[in-house]
C-alpha positions as MATLAB code, in Angstrom:
seq = 'MTSTDLPTPTGACDCHIHIYDYTRFALAPTAISTPPQALWQDYRREQEQLGLTRAVVVQPTGYGFDNRCTLDALEQAQGSARGIVAIPLETDESELARMDAAGVRGVRFMMIANGGGVMRWDMLEPLAAKIAPLGWNINLQIDGRDFAQYEDVLGALPCRLVIDHNGKFLKPVARDHAGMRSLLRLLESGRCWIKLSAPYETSQTGAPGYEDVGALAQIFVHEFPERCLWASNWPHPGRNPPPSNRDLLDLLSAWAPSSELRRRILVDNPAALYRF';
ca = [
     233.764  285.027    1.585;
     231.084  282.987    1.721;
     230.896  279.153   -0.074;
     229.380  280.518   -3.140;
     232.455  281.898   -4.126;
     234.787  278.674   -2.970;
     234.547  275.316   -4.892;
     232.391  272.653   -3.808;
     235.010  269.784   -2.606;
     234.838  266.707   -4.628;
     232.626  264.126   -2.918;
     230.758  266.398   -0.909;
     227.677  265.137    0.974;
     224.310  266.037    1.925;
     223.751  264.131    4.824;
     219.920  264.328    5.652;
     217.518  264.707    2.704;
     213.630  263.465    2.587;
     212.005  261.771   -0.817;
     208.223  262.263   -0.843;
     206.720  260.333   -4.489;
     202.845  260.251   -3.609;
     202.182  258.649   -7.258;
     203.947  255.338   -6.190;
     204.096  255.190   -2.678;
     200.939  256.340   -0.128;
     201.830  257.665    3.114;
     201.340  255.436    6.158;
     198.228  255.750    8.117;
     200.618  257.136   10.601;
     201.503  260.262    8.925;
     200.556  263.798   10.326;
     201.148  265.886    7.386;
     201.538  265.868    3.670;
     204.521  267.309    2.819;
     205.207  268.819   -1.102;
     205.858  265.858   -3.239;
     209.847  265.833   -4.186;
     211.368  263.155   -6.017;
     215.420  262.016   -6.762;
     215.464  263.923  -10.172;
     213.774  267.182   -7.891;
     216.847  266.712   -5.186;
     219.442  265.723   -8.185;
     218.857  269.211   -9.887;
     219.123  270.817   -6.250;
     222.568  268.858   -5.457;
     224.123  269.186   -8.716;
     223.552  273.359   -8.512;
     225.385  273.273   -5.055;
     228.168  271.098   -6.380;
     227.361  268.225   -3.978;
     227.709  264.628   -5.426;
     226.374  262.330   -2.177;
     223.335  262.065   -0.260;
     221.676  260.169    3.011;
     218.005  259.446    2.073;
     216.304  259.683    5.590;
     213.128  257.590    5.929;
     210.822  260.462    6.207;
     208.135  260.066    9.252;
     205.196  260.071    6.937;
     205.892  257.017    5.653;
     206.106  255.074    8.918;
     207.765  251.287    8.353;
     207.385  251.458    4.588;
     210.754  251.896    3.183;
     210.011  251.343   -0.574;
     209.906  255.042   -1.422;
     213.701  255.548    0.089;
     214.762  252.223   -0.898;
     214.286  253.312   -4.252;
     215.587  256.470   -4.192;
     219.079  254.537   -3.332;
     218.655  252.668   -6.536;
     217.719  255.610   -8.609;
     220.902  257.170   -7.205;
     222.824  254.442   -8.525;
     225.673  253.914   -5.531;
     225.830  257.969   -4.605;
     223.239  257.795   -1.923;
     223.392  255.924    0.779;
     219.496  255.205    3.474;
     218.215  255.858    6.854;
     215.518  253.797    7.472;
     212.514  253.021   10.102;
     211.966  249.669   11.037;
     210.286  246.778   13.925;
     211.694  245.121   16.075;
     211.205  241.902   13.941;
     213.191  242.592   11.522;
     215.486  239.705   10.679;
     219.083  239.986    9.855;
     218.254  238.830    5.875;
     216.473  241.516    5.507;
     218.870  243.794    7.011;
     221.405  242.348    4.632;
     219.265  243.079    1.936;
     219.219  246.542    3.185;
     222.361  246.822    3.400;
     223.406  245.832    0.371;
     221.213  248.280   -1.145;
     222.855  250.906    0.794;
     220.785  251.339    3.899;
     223.291  252.515    6.887;
     220.741  253.158    9.874;
     218.123  253.327   11.847;
     215.809  256.504   12.629;
     214.689  257.128   15.689;
     212.338  260.553   15.752;
     211.686  261.312   19.044;
     210.473  264.621   19.138;
     206.935  264.717   20.443;
     204.177  265.318   17.872;
     206.917  264.182   15.455;
     204.852  261.818   13.654;
     207.882  259.043   14.581;
     206.987  255.364   14.711;
     209.625  254.492   16.592;
     209.872  253.865   20.384;
     212.559  254.230   23.397;
     211.945  250.715   24.279;
     213.233  249.881   20.573;
     216.464  251.494   21.038;
     218.712  249.112   22.734;
     217.256  245.826   20.898;
     217.398  247.622   17.699;
     221.362  248.956   18.535;
     222.570  245.502   19.005;
     220.778  243.994   15.914;
     222.577  246.914   13.752;
     225.797  247.215   15.267;
     227.800  244.098   13.337;
     226.239  246.158   10.059;
     228.292  248.869   11.111;
     224.798  251.220   10.833;
     224.286  253.931   13.061;
     221.232  255.241   15.343;
     220.143  257.974   13.794;
     218.389  260.401   16.433;
     216.330  263.389   17.090;
     215.578  264.815   20.379;
     215.136  267.930   22.103;
     218.718  268.550   22.832;
     217.449  270.161   26.215;
     216.898  266.677   27.244;
     220.128  264.999   26.556;
     221.176  265.177   30.134;
     218.288  262.667   30.788;
     219.248  259.579   27.768;
     222.900  260.221   28.448;
     223.863  256.764   29.896;
     221.625  255.248   27.504;
     223.006  256.457   24.536;
     226.536  256.324   25.532;
     226.267  252.479   26.377;
     224.725  251.987   22.747;
     226.799  249.451   20.741;
     226.510  250.945   17.494;
     227.519  254.210   15.765;
     225.225  257.492   17.329;
     224.189  260.176   14.761;
     222.464  263.206   15.735;
     220.314  265.808   13.996;
     219.881  269.389   13.562;
     222.962  270.624   15.398;
     221.291  268.838   18.600;
     217.843  270.297   17.929;
     217.575  272.282   20.838;
     214.216  273.397   20.431;
     215.185  276.633   22.451;
     219.106  277.045   21.749;
     221.204  276.735   25.017;
     224.271  278.434   26.084;
     227.700  275.922   26.093;
     226.958  275.114   29.966;
     223.573  273.730   29.778;
     222.869  270.498   31.001;
     221.799  269.173   27.757;
     224.773  270.480   25.845;
     227.088  269.540   28.061;
     225.642  266.044   27.760;
     225.678  266.297   24.042;
     229.303  267.025   23.991;
     230.276  264.105   25.804;
     228.938  261.710   23.986;
     230.610  263.482   20.602;
     233.534  262.849   22.865;
     233.131  259.284   22.886;
     234.378  258.986   19.411;
     231.049  256.527   18.676;
     228.856  259.900   18.088;
     228.772  262.401   14.696;
     226.374  265.570   14.650;
     224.690  267.284   11.714;
     225.446  270.906   11.330;
     221.783  271.063    9.556;
     218.363  272.945    9.542;
     219.055  275.605   11.688;
     216.311  277.677   10.632;
     213.836  274.765   12.790;
     215.282  276.081   15.881;
     216.382  279.697   15.832;
     215.557  282.198   17.753;
     217.435  284.952   16.176;
     216.454  283.787   12.589;
     217.741  284.570    9.037;
     220.307  284.782    7.351;
     222.498  283.900   10.061;
     220.832  281.976   12.561;
     223.449  283.239   14.938;
     222.019  280.787   18.140;
     222.208  277.825   16.743;
     225.778  279.070   14.385;
     227.229  279.358   18.056;
     226.359  275.865   18.764;
     227.606  274.536   15.367;
     230.856  276.423   15.929;
     231.612  274.791   19.076;
     231.337  271.637   17.730;
     233.508  272.453   15.193;
     235.807  273.773   16.707;
     235.760  270.939   19.205;
     235.426  267.840   17.653;
     235.663  268.634   13.622;
     235.956  264.606   12.887;
     232.757  264.208   14.381;
     230.611  266.747   12.172;
     228.267  266.010    8.737;
     226.729  268.810    6.891;
     222.995  268.582    5.480;
     220.338  270.651    3.596;
     217.424  268.689    5.276;
     216.015  268.998    1.840;
     213.023  269.590    0.696;
     212.405  271.282    4.429;
     209.393  269.839    5.222;
     206.605  272.006    6.972;
     208.730  274.989    5.837;
     206.518  277.152    3.376;
     208.630  278.930    1.418;
     211.344  276.823    2.023;
     215.189  278.404    2.891;
     217.931  278.577    0.186;
     220.226  275.214    0.074;
     222.543  277.372   -1.350;
     222.341  280.210    1.327;
     222.198  276.675    3.992;
     225.906  275.694    2.435;
     226.952  279.526    2.881;
     226.602  279.146    6.505;
     229.075  276.603    6.683;
     232.077  278.727    5.478;
     230.984  280.674    8.454;
     230.811  278.048   10.878;
     233.996  276.332    9.397;
     236.349  278.781    7.891;
     239.010  276.825    6.608;
     238.723  274.759    3.364;
     240.651  271.850    5.264;
     237.756  272.050    7.847;
     234.717  272.330    5.304;
     236.507  269.177    3.265;
     236.793  267.008    6.402;
     232.875  267.785    6.943;
     231.347  267.684    3.572;
     233.753  264.401    2.130;
     236.196  262.254    4.787;
     233.201  262.110    7.853;
     230.209  260.864    5.561;
     232.526  259.154    3.462;
     233.845  256.968    7.140;
     230.649  256.953    8.316;
     228.732  255.951    5.797;
     230.837  253.839    3.942;
     231.109  255.537    0.198;
];
């Protein structure tokens, strides 16, 4: 049975989407691509079809430190969304407080090579210290094969840590890979969460089952169900044609076969982490 046949639990959250509104917010000079326009109202139609009611809007790399488009989406969402921003080191406490009141809950570090991110590794620890009192998280994307290299610094951060896209192993690995072992130790710490999302970005086996990435997702669900989140990655930047959001949600029923697990991943975990 797939999730198409199952009711989506009340309060279910999509923990990673992007909004692009070029008519109102121009891309930053650092942008390396121009994904298709994707407005909040466009996402709402997708969200309603999936039976979801909450979302986390993640700052696109193409907007650099200009968070206006993301913050505007939070305003349109009227309390049903939370945000992840990109901020420079000099951001002061009053600005952080303003963003917190608007629904921001974390800072994005896109650290994939040639990913277009504006954050640097030397910004990680000082920004983590700045946002920790607010209960925000560092939202991190790296090649999962590098987790062993960064495990010590990530494990010592004073704030919560959220990992994108099943660890974003650019080549899916086995459980005994050093990077996977490091990621599992971070999850075991109780201060780290992982998004079961975007398997199409790294899978070598491909659609519809993405079995190689799915094997990693099943490990996360089996060993750390309280640390798992689900996300669509809408509007799937760089993918033409984009994958079906329904098919991606259906995958969750294979990775998390019980309704109790799915409710925890879709509702309870994001509600606690993002303060819905």
